[in-house]
C-alpha positions in Angstrom: 15.3 -9.0 8.8 12.6 -7.2 6.7 14.0 -4.3 4.7 12.8 -1.0 6.1 12.8 0.5 2.6 10.4 -2.1 1.2 7.9 -1.7 4.1 8.1 2.0 3.7 7.2 1.7 0.0 4.3 -0.5 0.8 3.0 1.9 3.4 3.8 5.2 1.7 3.4 4.6 -1.9 0.1 2.9 -1.7 -1.4 5.9 0.1 0.4 8.8 -1.5 1.4 8.0 -5.0 -2.0 7.5 -6.6 -3.8 10.1 -4.7 -1.0 12.6 -5.2 -1.2 11.9 -9.0 -4.9 12.5 -9.0 -4.7 15.7 -7.0 -1.7 16.9 -8.9 0.4 17.1 -5.7 3.9 15.8 -4.8 4.1 12.8 -2.5 5.1 14.0 1.0 8.6 13.3 2.1 9.1 9.9 3.7 11.3 9.7 6.8 13.2 6.4 6.5 14.9 7.0 9.8 11.7 6.3 11.8 11.5 2.9 13.4 9.0 0.3 12.0 6.8 -1.4 14.6 4.8 -4.4 13.6 2.3 -5.9 16.0 0.1 -9.0 15.5 -1.4 -11.9 17.4 1.2 -14.3 16.0 4.5 -14.4 14.1 5.5 -17.6 12.3 9.0 -17.8 10.7 9.2 -20.5 8.0 12.9 -20.8 7.2 12.6 -23.4 4.4 9.8 -21.5 2.7 11.7 -18.2 3.2 8.8 -16.5 4.8 7.8 -14.5 7.9 4.1 -14.5 8.5 2.4 -12.0 10.8 -1.3 -12.9 11.5 -4.2 -11.6 13.6 -4.9 -7.9 13.6 -1.6 -6.9 12.0 -0.6 -3.2 12.5 2.6 -1.9 10.9 3.6 1.7 11.7 6.4 4.0 10.6 6.2 7.6 11.3 2.7 8.9 10.2 2.0 5.8 8.1 0.0 2.8 9.4 -0.9 -0.4 7.6 -3.7 -2.7 8.9 -4.4 -6.2 7.7 -5.3 -9.6 8.9 -2.1 -11.2 7.5 1.3 -9.8 6.4 3.7 -12.2 4.7 7.3 -11.3 4.0 8.8 -13.5 1.3 12.6 -13.5 1.1 14.8 -14.3 -1.9 16.8 -17.5 -1.9 19.8 -15.9 -0.1 17.5 -15.0 2.8 19.0 -11.5 2.9 16.7 -9.6 0.5 13.0 -9.3 0.4 11.3 -10.7 -2.7 7.8 -9.4 -2.0 5.4 -8.3 0.8 1.8 -9.6 0.8 -0.9 -8.0 3.0 -4.2 -9.8 3.0 -7.6 -9.3 4.6 -9.1 -5.9 5.2 -6.0 -4.1 4.0 -6.1 -0.4 5.0 -3.2 2.1 4.7 -3.4 5.5 6.3 -1.1 8.5 6.0 -2.3 12.0 6.9 -5.6 12.5 4.8 -4.8 9.6 2.5 -6.5 6.2 2.8 -5.9 3.1 0.6 -8.1 0.0 1.0 -8.2 -3.4 -0.7 -8.6 -7.0 0.0 -5.0 -7.7 -0.9 -1.8 -5.6 -1.4 1.4 -7.1 -2.9 4.7 -5.2 -3.3 7.2 -6.8 -5.7 10.7 -5.6 -5.0 12.4 -6.5 -8.3 9.7 -4.9 -10.5 9.2 -2.1 -8.0 5.4 -2.4 -8.4 2.6 -2.4 -5.9 -0.7 -4.2 -6.7 -3.8 -3.4 -4.7 -6.6 -5.9 -5.6 -10.1 -6.7 -4.6 -12.3 -3.6 -4.4 -9.2 -1.4 -4.4 -9.7 2.3 -3.5 -7.5 5.2 -2.8 -8.8 8.4 -1.4 -7.4 11.8 -0.4 -9.8 14.2 1.1 -12.8 14.0 -1.2 -10.8 12.7 -4.3 -11.3 8.9 -4.9 -10.2 6.4 -7.4 -11.4 2.8 -7.3 -11.4 -0.4 -9.3 -10.9 -4.2 -8.9 -7.1 -3.7 -9.2 -4.7 -0.7 -8.9 -1.1 -1.3 -10.0 1.6 1.3 -9.3 4.7 1.0 -11.5 7.1 2.9 -9.4 10.1 3.1 -11.8 7.8 4.3 -14.6 5.8 6.8 -12.5 2.7 5.1 -13.9 -0.6 3.8 -12.5 -3.0 1.3 -14.0 -6.5 0.9 -12.7 -8.6 -2.1 -13.9 -12.0 -3.4 -13.3 -14.0 -6.4 -14.4 -16.5 -6.5 -17.3 -19.3 -6.1 -14.7 -17.8 -3.2 -12.9 -16.1 0.0 -14.1 -13.2 2.0 -12.9 -14.4 5.1 -11.0 -12.6 8.4 -10.3 -14.0 11.3 -8.5 -11.8 14.4 -8.6 -12.8 17.6 -6.9 -11.3 20.6 -8.6 -9.2 22.8 -6.2 -11.6 25.7 -6.3 -14.6 23.4 -5.4 -12.5 21.5 -2.8 -12.1 24.7 -0.7 -15.8 25.5 -0.9 -16.8 22.0 0.2 -14.3 21.6 3.1 
C-alpha cells in the first residue's frame, strides 16, 4: 500500500515549500489524518517490477491538496513494503489553497527526501512566481535549487507585501 506520508509530501511540499520560501511564509500545517483518494481511468499493479501505475486523468486528493497528472507511478523498494519513489507525468499540476505547482514531470525520492519538478516547472502563490526547467526541493536541507537550460533563464517574480495588498 502506498505510504500516506510520501503522497502527502508530493502534494504538499511541491506547492507550499518553494512558494512559502519565496513569500517568506511558513508552510501551512498538513493534516496527515485525512484520507487519500486517487482516481484514474486505470490502475495496473506490476508485482515483479514493484510498481503500481495509475493512468488516465489521475487525480489524487488529501484534504485541501489535489494532484493532477496523466500518469502516477508508485515504485516500491525490494521488500514491497516501502515506497522508493513516486513519479507523476503529463500535465502535472498540484493545488493547495492559493498555491499552484506545474511541470511536465514530478518525482519524489523517499531516501533522499527530495522532490524534482521538471519540464517547464513553475510554482506560484498569489502573484509570486518562480520558474525554470527544473525545480529541486531538498527537504532535509531546507534548500531549493532552480535550474534552466542555456537558452532559457530562471525567472522569479516576487511582489513585496506592501505592493501585494495594493494589487489584490
